[in-house]
C-alpha positions in Angstrom: 137.9 32.0 136.7 139.4 33.2 140.0 137.8 35.7 142.3 140.3 38.4 141.4 139.3 38.3 137.8 135.6 38.5 138.7 136.2 41.5 140.9 138.2 43.1 138.2 135.4 42.7 135.7 132.8 43.9 138.1 134.9 46.9 138.9 135.3 47.7 135.2 131.6 47.3 134.6 130.7 49.6 137.6 133.2 52.2 136.4 131.7 52.2 132.9 128.2 52.6 134.3 129.3 55.4 136.6 131.1 57.2 133.7 128.0 56.9 131.5 125.8 58.4 134.2 128.3 61.2 134.7 128.3 62.0 131.0 124.5 61.8 130.8 124.2 64.1 133.7 126.6 66.6 132.3 124.9 66.6 128.9 121.5 67.1 130.6 122.6 70.1 132.5 121.3 73.3 131.1 123.6 76.0 129.7 122.8 79.4 131.0 122.9 82.3 128.5 122.4 86.0 129.5 120.2 87.5 126.8 119.6 91.2 126.0 116.5 92.3 124.1 118.6 93.6 121.1 120.5 90.3 120.9 117.2 88.4 121.0 115.8 90.5 118.2 119.0 90.0 116.1 119.0 86.2 116.6 115.3 85.9 115.9 115.7 87.7 112.6 118.7 85.5 111.6 116.8 82.3 112.3 113.3 83.3 111.1 111.9 80.7 108.7 109.3 83.3 107.5 112.1 85.7 106.5 113.7 83.0 104.4 110.4 82.4 102.6 110.1 86.2 102.0 113.7 86.5 100.7 113.0 83.6 98.3 110.0 85.6 97.0 112.2 88.6 96.5 114.6 86.5 94.5 111.7 85.2 92.4 110.5 88.7 91.8 113.9 89.9 90.8 114.1 87.0 88.3 110.8 88.1 86.9 112.2 91.6 86.4 115.2 90.2 84.5 112.9 88.1 82.4 110.8 91.2 81.6 113.9 93.1 80.5 115.1 90.2 78.4 112.0 90.4 76.2 113.4 93.6 74.6 116.6 91.8 73.5 117.0 90.5 70.0 115.7 87.0 69.1 118.4 85.0 67.3 117.8 81.6 65.9 119.9 79.2 63.8 118.7 76.1 62.0 120.1 73.7 59.6 119.4 70.3 58.0 121.1 67.6 56.0 118.8 65.3 54.0 119.3 62.1 52.1 117.0 61.8 49.1 115.7 58.8 47.0 115.8 58.9 43.2 112.3 60.3 42.4 110.4 59.6 39.1 109.7 62.9 37.6 107.6 63.4 34.4 107.9 67.1 33.5 105.3 68.2 30.9 106.8 71.6 30.3 108.9 72.2 27.2 112.5 72.9 28.3 113.4 74.5 24.9 116.1 72.0 24.0 116.7 71.0 20.3 116.2 67.4 20.8 113.1 67.7 22.9 109.9 66.2 21.7 106.4 66.7 23.0 105.7 64.2 25.6 109.3 63.1 26.1 110.8 63.0 29.6 113.2 65.8 30.4 116.7 64.8 31.6 117.3 65.8 35.3 120.6 65.6 37.2 120.9 62.9 39.9 120.1 64.3 43.3 120.5 62.1 46.4 121.3 64.7 49.2 120.6 68.2 50.2 121.9 70.6 52.9 120.8 74.0 54.0 121.1 76.3 57.0 119.7 79.7 58.0 120.2 82.3 60.7 117.5 84.8 61.7 117.5 87.9 63.7 114.6 89.9 65.0 114.8 93.1 67.1 111.5 94.3 68.5 110.7 98.0 67.9 107.1 98.3 69.0 105.0 95.6 70.7 101.9 97.5 71.7 103.7 98.7 74.9 103.5 95.2 76.3 107.3 95.0 76.8 107.5 98.3 78.6 104.4 97.5 80.7 105.8 94.1 81.6 109.0 95.7 82.8 107.2 98.3 84.8 104.9 95.7 86.4 107.8 93.4 87.3 109.7 96.3 88.9 106.8 97.3 91.1 106.1 93.7 92.1 109.7 93.3 93.1 109.5 96.5 95.1 106.4 95.1 96.8 108.2 91.8 97.6 111.0 93.7 99.3 108.5 95.8 101.3 106.9 92.5 102.4 110.2 91.4 103.8 110.4 94.7 105.8 106.9 94.1 107.1 107.7 90.5 108.1 110.8 91.8 109.8 108.7 94.2 111.9 106.3 91.4 112.8 109.3 89.2 114.0 110.7 92.1 116.1 107.3 92.6 117.8 106.8 88.9 118.4 110.3 88.7 119.9 109.6 91.6 122.2 106.3 90.0 123.3 108.1 86.6 123.9 110.9 88.3 125.8 108.3 90.1 128.0 106.5 86.8 128.6 109.7 85.2 129.7 110.3 88.1 132.1 106.8 87.8 133.5 107.2 84.0 134.0 110.5 84.5 135.9 109.0 87.3 138.0 106.1 85.1 138.9 108.4 82.3 140.0 110.5 84.6 142.0 107.6 86.3 143.8 105.8 83.0 144.6 109.1 81.5 145.9 109.4 84.5 148.2 105.9 84.0 149.4 106.5 80.3 150.0 109.4 81.2 152.3 107.2 83.6 154.3 104.3 81.1 154.3 106.7 78.3 155.5 107.9 80.6 158.4 104.3 81.4 159.2 103.3 77.7 159.3 106.3 77.0 161.6 105.3 79.9 163.8 101.6 78.8 163.9 102.7 75.2 164.6 104.6 76.2 167.7 101.7 78.4 168.9 99.3 75.5 168.3 101.4 73.1 170.3 101.5 75.6 173.2 97.8 76.1 173.0 98.1 79.7 171.8 96.4 79.1 168.5 93.5 77.1 167.3 94.3 74.1 165.1 91.9 75.4 162.5 94.1 78.5 162.0 97.2 76.3 161.5 95.3 74.3 158.9 94.4 77.5 157.1 98.1 78.6 157.0 99.1 75.1 155.8 96.4 75.2 153.1 97.7 78.6 151.9 101.2 77.1 151.7 99.9 74.3 149.6 98.2 76.7 147.3 101.4 78.7 146.9 103.3 75.5 146.1 100.7 74.7 143.4 101.0 78.2 142.1 104.8 77.7 142.0 104.4 74.6 139.9 102.2 76.5 137.4 104.7 79.4 137.3 107.7 77.1 136.8 105.8 75.3 134.0 105.0 78.6 132.3 108.6 79.6 132.6 109.8 76.4 131.0 107.4 76.9 128.1 108.3 80.6 127.7 112.0 79.7 127.7 111.6 76.9 125.2 109.6 79.3 122.9 112.5 81.8 123.0 115.0 79.0 122.3 113.1 78.0 119.2 112.7 81.5 118.0 116.4 82.3 118.4 117.6 79.0 117.0 119.2 77.9 120.3 119.4 74.4 121.8 116.3 73.5 123.7 118.2 73.1 127.0 119.5 76.7 126.9 118.4 78.6 130.0 117.9 82.3 129.2 118.5 85.1 131.6 116.6 88.3 130.6 117.8 91.8 131.1 115.4 93.1 133.8 116.7 96.7 133.5 114.7 97.3 130.3 111.5 96.8 132.3 112.1 99.9 134.3 109.3 102.4 135.2 109.3 105.2 132.7 106.8 107.9 133.5 107.7 109.9 130.3 104.9 109.2 127.9 105.5 109.8 124.2 104.3 113.4 123.5 102.9 112.5 120.1 99.2 112.1 119.9 97.2 109.4 118.0 96.7 111.6 115.0 100.4 112.2 114.6 101.1 108.5 114.9 98.4 107.8 112.3 100.0 110.2 109.8 103.4 108.6 110.4 101.7 105.2 109.7 100.5 106.3 106.3 104.1 107.5 105.5 106.0 104.5 107.0 103.9 101.4 107.0 105.5 98.8 104.8 102.2 97.0 104.1 100.7 100.3 102.8 103.8 100.9 100.6 103.6 97.3 99.3 100.0 97.7 98.3 100.8 101.0 96.6 103.5 99.3 94.6 101.1 96.5 93.7 98.5 99.1 92.5 101.1 100.6 90.1 101.9 97.1 88.9 98.2 96.5 88.3 98.0 99.8 86.3 100.9 98.5 84.2 99.1 95.2 83.8 96.1 97.0 82.3 98.3 98.9 79.8 100.0 95.7 78.9 96.7 93.9 78.3 95.5 96.8 76.1 98.8 96.5 74.1 97.5 93.4 72.4 95.1 95.6 70.4 98.2 97.0 68.5 100.4 95.5 65.9 104.0 94.6 66.6 106.9 95.9 64.6 110.4 94.5 64.5 113.7 94.8 62.5 114.4 91.5 60.9 117.5 90.0 59.2 118.7 86.7 58.1 121.3 84.6 56.3 120.6 81.5 54.1 123.0 78.9 52.7 122.1 75.8 50.7 123.8 73.1 48.8 122.2 70.5 46.5 124.7 68.5 44.6 124.5 68.8 40.8 121.7 71.4 41.2 122.4 74.6 43.2 124.8 76.2 45.7 123.7 79.3 47.7 126.1 81.4 49.8 126.1 85.0 51.1 122.3 85.2 50.9 121.8 88.0 53.4 118.5 89.8 53.9 117.1 92.5 56.1 114.1 94.6 56.6 111.2 95.6 58.8 108.5 93.1 59.8 104.9 93.9 60.8 102.6 91.5 62.5 99.0 91.9 63.6 96.8 89.2 65.1 93.2 90.0 64.0 91.8 87.7 66.6 93.1 90.1 69.3 90.1 92.3 68.4 87.7 89.9 70.1 90.1 88.0 72.4 91.8 90.9 74.2 88.7 92.4 75.8 88.5 89.6 78.4 92.2 90.1 79.3 91.8 93.8 79.8 88.7 93.2 82.0 90.7 90.7 84.1 93.6 93.2 84.5 91.1 95.9 85.5 89.5 93.5 88.0 93.0 92.9 89.6 93.5 96.7 89.8 90.1 97.1 91.5 90.9 94.4 94.0 94.2 96.1 94.9 92.4 99.4 95.3 89.8 97.8 97.5 92.5 96.3 99.7 94.1 99.7 100.0 90.9 101.3 101.2 90.5 98.4 103.6 94.0 98.9 104.9 93.4 102.6 105.5 90.6 101.7 107.9 92.8 99.0 109.5 95.6 101.5 110.1 93.2 104.0 111.6 91.9 101.4 114.0 95.3 99.8 114.7 97.0 103.1 115.6 94.2 104.4 117.8 93.8 101.0 119.6 97.6 100.7 120.1 97.7 104.3 121.4 94.9 103.8 123.9 96.5 100.5 125.1 99.8 102.3 125.5 98.2 105.0 127.7 96.3 102.4 129.6 99.5 100.5 130.4 101.0 103.6 132.0 97.8 104.2 134.0 97.9 100.7 135.2 101.5 101.0 136.3 100.6 104.1 138.3 97.7 102.3 139.9 99.7 99.2 140.7 102.4 101.2 142.4 99.8 102.6 144.7 98.3 99.2 145.1 101.6 97.8 146.3 102.0 100.5 148.8 98.4 99.9 150.0 98.7 96.1 150.1 102.1 96.2 152.0 100.6 98.7 154.6 97.5 96.6 154.9 99.5 93.4 155.5 101.7 95.2 158.1 98.6 96.5 160.0 96.8 93.2 159.7 99.8 91.2 160.9 100.2 93.6 163.9 96.5 93.2 164.8 96.8 89.4 164.4 99.8 89.3 166.7 97.7 91.2 169.2 94.6 88.9 168.7 92.7 91.8 167.0 92.5 90.2 163.6 91.6 86.7 162.4 94.0 84.4 160.7 91.8 84.6 157.6 92.3 88.3 157.5 96.1 87.8 157.7 96.1 85.2 154.9 93.9 87.4 152.7 96.2 90.3 153.2 99.1 88.2 152.2 97.4 87.0 149.1 96.5 90.6 148.2 100.1 91.7 148.7 101.4 88.9 146.4 98.8 89.7 143.7 99.7 93.4 143.8 103.4 92.7 143.2 102.5 90.2 140.4 100.3 92.8 138.7 103.0 95.4 138.9 105.6 93.1 137.3 103.2 92.1 134.6 102.3 95.8 134.0 105.9 96.8 133.4 106.3 94.1 130.8 103.0 94.9 129.2 103.9 98.6 129.0 107.1 97.7 127.0 105.1 95.6 124.6 102.3 98.2 124.3 104.8 101.0 123.3 106.5 98.8 120.7 103.1 97.7 119.3 102.3 101.4 118.9 105.6 101.9 117.1 104.8 99.0 114.9 101.3 100.4 114.1 103.0 103.6 113.0 105.7 101.8 110.9 108.5 103.0 113.2 109.4 99.7 115.0 112.3 98.6 112.9 113.9 102.0 112.9 113.5 102.2 116.7 115.3 98.8 117.2 118.2 99.3 114.9 
């Protein structure tokens, strides 16, 4: 093999490796997606596994309703048989009345070796101890409760999406603020390094500044890690590829000093009217009442219209056609007198359980609304305080830096003032996000969240 061929192969191999690396790099690059809060909510609802489960339960409940209604439809059955018979030995002792018959003689029978018959039966229930109507009523209420469960799950998904969106904003804000402080800290280290070289600053002060820069760099690592996790969490919730980098809409985290004028009592009354879990329990209570009536229905007899048609053919013996019958049938199971009591007791126990859960939910709603309302007010108070804290920390840093430049304050004082300033800005960014979450949590507690985000 000549040298040109070797070079050609090496060139082809290198080109292939380079192309592979380029493709891998391109595929590894993250796609950036601007994401509004409303779009995040819409995508999370579309991709929610929990909602799929809830919708499947609704379909199951609707099928149960259909089954309950079908119980009042007529029962129709058709049966038929064709039989092959052996020749039996029959010794008939009865006198057939024939002139040649003698006592004890065997009667002459026609030869029968096959038989065929068929029948059709129809039964239309008229009264079944109210069990059919109670079953229909119970199934309807349970289907209604399943649909309300879907609405409740939908509100939970909306609130979880808002919280995740706010966490993503907080993680990005932390990265941005720490990066800004690293820039300032790097400049300070360079400035202190020049002063230390010129004998204008003790080396210990330079080491303090460098230590603070290292701490900021560690804080940035944590912030970037939190951002990656928050971003991945949103990608999973929204059904997006894991490498999708999301850009949140920061305008929704604006400062709003207009507090909702409604008080906690008003929100609580709205909760009793709008909470989907309360409505679902109310529907289950009605279903339980219907279940009690249905269980008691077994004490009563059942009445039905009946009809039928019979046809038979036995060669050499009989042919039956057009044998139509109809009437009213009555059925009563005497064992229901001592077996139904336990079923009624079980149905009443289910009703009592639902009623106890309703009472428990009333207390839960009361606590949930008042706690959410107080957290909402607290979030606004914190924002007002953090705004003042930012003004104070910035002024404190400005004064301390001026003193330090004039050798009137120590380096430790300057670095502490810098940390306090960073912390006040972080607290304010977090407070804005927490205020949005707190207000939507209050709306969720009052059963208004879904309506507010449509």
